[in-house]
Residue, then its C-alpha position, 0 to 999 in steps of 0.5 A: m734865712a731859709r724857712y725850716n723844712g725839718p720835722a714839725c714835731r721837733l719844733c713842738r718838742r723844742e718848745t715843750t708845748k703843742l704848736f699845732l703844726k701837724g693838723t689832726r695828728c696834734f689831737t691824737e695819741k701820736c702827738a710827739v709832745e704827748r709821747r716825748g715831752y722833752a726837748p729833742g737831741q742829746h741834751g733833751v731831758a728823757q723821761g726820768g732823766r736829770g736836768g729838767s729843773r735847770k733854771q733859765s735866765e730871763y733872756a732865755r725865757q724871752l727868747r724861747e717865747k719869741q721862738k715859740v710864737k714865731r714857729m706857731y704862726g710859721l714866720l721867719e725872724d725878719q717877718f716877725r720883727l716887722y710885725f713887732q715894729k708895726a705893733e709898736r707904732q699902733k695905739g694900745i698895748t704893743g704885745e696885744n697889738l702884735l698878737l692881733l696882727l698875727e691873728r689877722r693874717l689870712d693863713n691864720m684865719v683860714y686855719r681858724m675857720g676850719f678850711a685847713t688843718s694847720r697854718a702851713e696847709a692854709r698857706q699852701l691852699i691860699r697860694h694856690g688861689h682857693f679863697t676870696v676875701g669879699s669878692r676879691k681873689v687873694n693868694i697872699p698868706s700875710y693878707l690882713v683880714k678886717a672885721g666884717q670881711v667874708v672869706t669864701v672857698k671858690e666854687r671850683s675848690r669846694k671839692v678839694t679833698r683837703i678842704v672838705e676833710a678839714l671842715e669835717q675835722a674842725e669840730r674837734r678843735g672848735v671855731p672861735e666865737w668871733l667867727e661865723v662859719s657856714k659849712d654848707n656855703f663854704t664861707a666864714h664871716v669875721k664878726v669882730l676881731p678877737a680880744r686878747a682874752e679870746i686868744t687862748m694859746p699859751i703865749n706870754e707876749k710881755l716876754i717878747v716885748e721885753l726881748y725886743s725892747k733891750 
């Protein structure tokens, strides 16, 4: 299955919520969800149109939630299923395990730390070798970061325009309390892994667990 290369804003409109796929644009009046808060295409519900109250089946709700989280973290179906299977094997609550695994991905961490304006941009920067984890160069976006590790922008990469601008814009969305970022040193320390309550995105992971448990 190929990765989606179409308009990112279309995905947000399909899920009728902000997935924060376009970086800074998502925080402005240009955000597609703010301007057109209905699904795209001829079956989308335009402002003042009919059909918005159509009741979804339980399966449809479960599927939409899975699609939303997949798109939010930029994963393909097979990748997402592997994370779910891994979460199932771990001790604890499967849905919470799943979200923690997704949050631990290096591309997500780089985005959360403010070194990139979106997860897609973070993936590209990581593949180009701009970061180290500890003293090790890591160019794999799916690398799972552990508590206590330090992510650093490499010395030669500290003048990269996208990274510098992302750090300047990070204050708008804020940095999670479980991370400690030093803008001057281009480093970020993972103090602890986040608890479920600290993952504040509108996700109902129970629906995903129900879907895969059928």
